[in-house]
C-alpha positions in Angstrom: 0.0 0.0 0.0 1.3 3.5 -0.9 1.8 5.8 2.1 1.3 9.6 2.2 2.6 11.8 5.0 0.9 15.2 5.3 2.8 18.0 7.1 0.6 20.8 8.4 1.5 24.5 8.0 3.1 26.9 10.4 0.7 27.4 13.3 -1.4 24.6 11.9 -2.8 21.4 13.5 -3.6 18.1 11.9 -7.3 18.6 12.4 -7.3 22.1 10.8 -8.5 23.2 7.4 -8.5 20.7 4.5 -6.1 18.1 6.1 -8.9 15.8 7.3 -10.7 16.1 4.0 -7.6 15.3 2.0 -6.9 12.3 4.3 -10.3 10.9 3.6 -10.0 11.5 -0.2 -6.6 9.7 -0.3 -7.8 6.8 1.9 -10.8 6.3 -0.5 -8.2 5.9 -3.3 -6.3 3.2 -1.4 -3.5 5.2 0.3 -2.4 4.9 3.9 -2.4 8.5 5.2 -0.7 10.0 8.2 -1.1 13.6 9.2 1.9 14.4 11.3 1.6 16.6 14.4 4.6 18.8 14.2 6.3 20.2 17.3 6.3 23.9 18.4 3.9 25.0 15.7 3.6 28.6 16.9 7.3 29.2 16.6 8.7 26.3 14.4 12.3 25.5 14.4 13.5 23.8 11.2 15.9 21.4 13.0 13.1 20.2 15.3 10.7 19.6 12.5 13.4 17.8 10.5 14.2 15.6 13.5 10.5 14.9 14.1 10.0 13.9 10.4 13.0 11.5 10.6 11.7 9.9 13.8 8.1 9.4 12.5 8.5 8.4 8.9 10.4 5.4 7.4 
């Protein structure tokens, strides 16, 4: 099964905006979808986000 990892925007949350809708649309097409909850979204630090991505995705 193909996997999709969605990364929300700055100050965003996985449940915000169009992320849940896109997750459902992609799942209906046979994808495994993960919306990642990124750290410190109000003041993101690139190195923290990169570290989080490395630890939560294969």
